[in-house]
N, C-alpha and C positions, 0 to 999 in steps of 0.2 A: 404464416404471416410473420413478418420481421418485427422485432420489438422497437425498431427504429422508425416505424411509420407513425404519422400523426394519428391522433384520436380526438373525437369531440365529445364533450359531456355538456348536453344542452347547447349553449352558445359558446362555451369555453373550449378553445382548441389547444391541445397539448402537443408539443413538437415530437414526442416519442411516448412510449409505453411505460416509462420507468418512474416510480414514485419512491421518495425516501420516506419509509414508514415512520410513524410516530413512535420514537423510542425515548423513554425518560432521559432528559438531558442533564438534569441536575445543575442548571445554570440560572436559576431564578431565586437567589437567596432572599428570604423574607417575602417572597412572592413577587419580587421585581427582577426582570431579566437584566443580566449584565452583558457586557460587549461580546462575551463568548457565544451567546445564544444568537445574536445577530450575525456574527461572523460564520457560525456553523451553517445556518440556513442559506446565507448568501453564497457560501462555498459550494453548497449542493447545486444551486442554480447555475453557478459558474462552471460546474463540472458536468453539464448536460443532463442533469436530473429535471425531468419535465415538471414534476410537482413535488414540492417538499412539504411535509406536514408537521407542524409544531405539535409537540406532545403535551397531553394532559392540561387542557384548559378547564378548570373546575367551573361549573355553572353558578356556584354559590360557595360560601365559606364552609358550609357543612359538607361540601363535596371534595374537600381537600384531604388527601391521605397524610400529608404533613404540611408544615408551614412554608416550605420553599417551593411552592407551586403557584402559578398565576390563577387568580379569579378573573373570569371574563366578564367584566361590566364596564361601565363608562370610565371608571378610574384607570382602566388598562389601555385606554385609547392611545396615549402617547407611544407606548412601546409597540402596540399592535400596528399602528401606522408605520412606524420605523421598520418593523420586520417586513411588512408587505412591500414598502418602498425599496428596501435594500435587495430583496429577492427579485423584484421586478426590474430593477436596474441591471441585474446580471442576466436577464433574459429568461427567468423562470416564473413558474406560478407557485402560489403558496396556499396551503390549507391549514385549518386549525382543528385539532381534535377536541371535541366537547364531551365532557364526562362528569360523573359524580361517583365517589368511592363507595357509597352505601355504608355498610358497617365496617369496612376495612380501612380504619384510620387510626392515627396516633396524633392527629392535629390538636393543638390547643386553641385554634381559631374556630369557633363555632357558635351557632345561636342556640341549638338544641343541646340540653345537657347530655343526652345520650346519642350515639351515632344512629343514623336512620338506615333502615333496611326493610326488606319485605316482611320479615318476621323477627322476633326476639331471638338473638343468638349470641354466642360467645365470640368476642373480638380479641383473639389472642394477641394481634398486632398492637392493640392499644392498652393492654393490661398495665404495662409499666408507666403509662401516661394517665391512669385513672379513668380509662374509658373501656372497661371490660365487656360490657353488654350493649347490644343495639336495642332500639325499640322498633316495633312494627310501625310503619308509616300510616298515618291517618289519611283520610281522603283529602284534608286540607294540605297536608305535607305533599301529597302526590300532586295536587293541583298547582301548588307553589313551584315544585320542581319542574313541571311541564312548562310553566311560565318562564322560569329561569333559563331553561334550554333554549326556548324561543328568543328570549332577550339576548342571550349570549350569541346565538346565530346572527341575529340582526346587527349586534355590535361588530361582529367579525366582518360581515359584509360591508358595513359602513367604513370600517377601518382599511378596506382595500383587499381583504382576502378573497380568493378566487373560489374556495371550496370550504365546506365544513364536513367534518367526519364525526358522526355520532358513535360513541364507543358503547357497543353492546356486548363486549367480550371481556375476557381476562379476569372475571370474578368481581368486577365493579357493579355499581348499583343495578343496571339494566340486566346484566348477566346474572346477578343474584335473583332477580325476578324470573328469569328464564329457567333457572336451575331448580328442579323439584326438590333436590336435597336441601336447599336453602329456603326456598319459598314454600312456607307452610300455611299460607293464608287460606281462609275458608270463604272469602268474599269473591267478588267478580275479578280480582286480580291473581287468584291462585287456583290450583287444581289443573284443569285442562290446559293444553298448549295455547289455545285461543285466549283463555283467561290470562295466562302468564305473559302472553304477548300483548295484552291490552295496553298496558302502561307504555312500553316502547313505541307502540303504534300511535298512541296519543301524542307522544313527543314528536315523532316524525311529522304527523299532521300539523302540529303547532309550528314546528320549525319551517315547514314548507309554506304555511300561511304567512309567516313573518318574513321570509326571504324572497318570496315570489316565485314565479314559474321558471325564470331564466337562470337561477342560481343552483349550481350542482350540490346535491347532498349525498354524501357517501356513508356507509355503515361499516364498522368492523365487528365481526361476530365470531364466535367459536364454532369450529367444526364439531368439537365436543369438549367436555370439561376434564375427562379422564379420571373420573372417580365415581364410586358407587352412587346410583340415583341421580347423577348429574345430567346436564344437557347432552343430548346424544346426536349423532350424525343424521338419523332419520328426521329428528326434530328440526335440525339445522336446515335440511332440504326444504321442509314445509315453511320455515320462517323466511328463507330467501324468497320463496314464491310470494309470501305476504308482503315482503318489502318491495318486491317488483310491482305489485299491484297498488302500492301506496306511493309510487313516484320516486323511490330511491334510484339514484343514477348508476351506482355500482356498489358491490359488496366485497369487502376484503375478508378472506377466509382464514382465520387464525385458530387458536386453541389454548386451553389451559386456564387455570384459576390461580390468580396471584397469591391468595391466602393458603391454597392447598396443593396446587401442582404448578409452581411458578416456572420450572425449567422445562415444562412440556412444550412451551412456546418458542424455546430457543435451542435446547438440546446441548450436549457437550459437557464440559467440566462444571462442577459446582465450586465457585471461587470462594470457599469458606474463609480462608485466611484474610482475603481482601474485604469480605463482608464484616468480619470481626474488627478489622482495623478501622473501617469506616463508621462502625456503630458508635454513637455518642452516649447512649444510655448504658450505664454499667451493668444493670441486671440483664438487659437484652444481649449485651456483649458476652456475658457469662453464659447465657442460655445457648447462644449460637456456637460458642467455642466448645462446649461440652456435649451439646445435644444436636448440633446442626447436621451431622452426618446421619443421624437416625431419623430426623424429621423432614429433611429436604431430599426428595427423591431425585436421583440422577437419571437422565435419559440419554442414550447413546445418539450421537449425531450421525446423520446420513444426508447426503445431498438431496435437496427437494423433498424433505421428510414428510411434508403434508400432501404431496401430490396425489397419492392413491385415494385418500379420502376426498380431497378437493375435486377430483375427477367425477366422483359420484354426484356432487352438486352440479358440476358443469354439464353433465348429462341430463339434468332435470329441468334446466331453465335456459332461456335465451338471453337473460339480462346480462349486463356487463359484470364480470367477475375479476377480481384482483387476487393473484396468487402471491402468497408470502410464506416463507419458511424454508431455510437452508439453501438459498440461492447463492452459489459461490463460483459459477463458471459459465463461460460463453456457451458451452455445450448444454449445460443445464437450462440456460435461458431459452435456447432453441427448442428444447424438449417441452418446456412449459408452453411456449407460444404455439408449437405444433399441436398441443393437446387442446387448444381452443380457448385458452385464457386471453382476456382482453388487455390486462396490464400486469405488471410485475412490481412488487414492493420489496425493497431492499433495506436491510438494517446494518448488520455487522460488516457486510462487505463494503459498505460506504464509510463506515467508521474506521475500518482498517485502511482503506484506500479510496479517498474522496474522488479520485479520477477513474474509479473502477469502470464506469460506463464507457468512457473514452477508450480505455484499454480493450474492453470487450469488442467495441466497434472496429478497433484496428487489428485485433488478433483474435480469430475464431477459436483459438486454443487457450485463451487467457483463463486463469484461475486465481481467485482471491488468495492472498497470503494469510488470511484469517485462519487460525488453527482451533477456534471455538474454545479457547481457554476461559472465556467469559470473565476475565479479570476486569474488563471494561465495565461490566455490570456490577461487580463487586465494589468498584471504586466510584460509581456514579454520585452518591451523596457526599463523598469526600472531595472529589476532584472535578466532577462533571464528566460527561461522556467523552472518552477518548480512548484510542487504541494504545495499549502498553507495549506493543511490539516495536 
């Protein structure tokens, strides 16, 4: 099947199978988007991306990893409406990624004195900001977070967004609940996979109730965490089947844990110099400069690097699956589609070359100029996401 054929998610028709995956944009200083964010997503729509997804919409203030991210509530309505309108004017569709950081935060905007997570754990990311330990979420915390996810989804829909994506991967809150290495709970939210999946499914059910039957709900999830006692591929296969039975429209298969294996989901170079330059906290800058090479694992890049694992999920379910990971060429895209995936999500290929899809359509041998230096990642907090080439 060609990636240039339309696809329908509930009543939403997308003109092709390409998604701009949610990648941290670094374009919302103080939590308020600036003109760069609107221009970025409008440019994706203008360049034949069927669906562009705005990254990291925190469902409440405790869900922020830092202060320069949006909280998705009624106060965000003006910029959410503008984002949706500008993308629609360019002929594209737009989604919003809804998430909560869990314990992985350095934000000073919060209601709880300690970061929330499935269990009490060390938060290395927040040590220099006075938030070194998380607390285990109470039932009241869980109930409030479920309500906040539902509210954020409803706000997104009311503002004109076409899709929401619930982030269950990359080591954020729902991923923390899924990972037995992090989730040490002894109640109904810990232990077995069914228990660890209880909270995410409660969120899915609440979101579906809030947005109704016609509105597409996507999920991003890890194939695996890539560390000892983390979430595994066999568990991912079972979770995807659960998501299918709970009315999720498509699942994006990613991987890695931001706090422990951050470059597992990207591969390529670790841009330590750029990360040091962008770090504003002196002590964290020092730690990165002198210990970064020993604490941040490097993963070699290869084209379509998640394909082998993603295929195991593909063979286990008939639900719509979105492939992401190392997509850099027209030939690679054909291989993914021939393997039975329904859609393809792109990150760095579109950052390096916004008209990548047009070039792929015109030239079956086209290959992205991105060399996986990942300097764009290193400079996100300082400059916003952009290619340095």
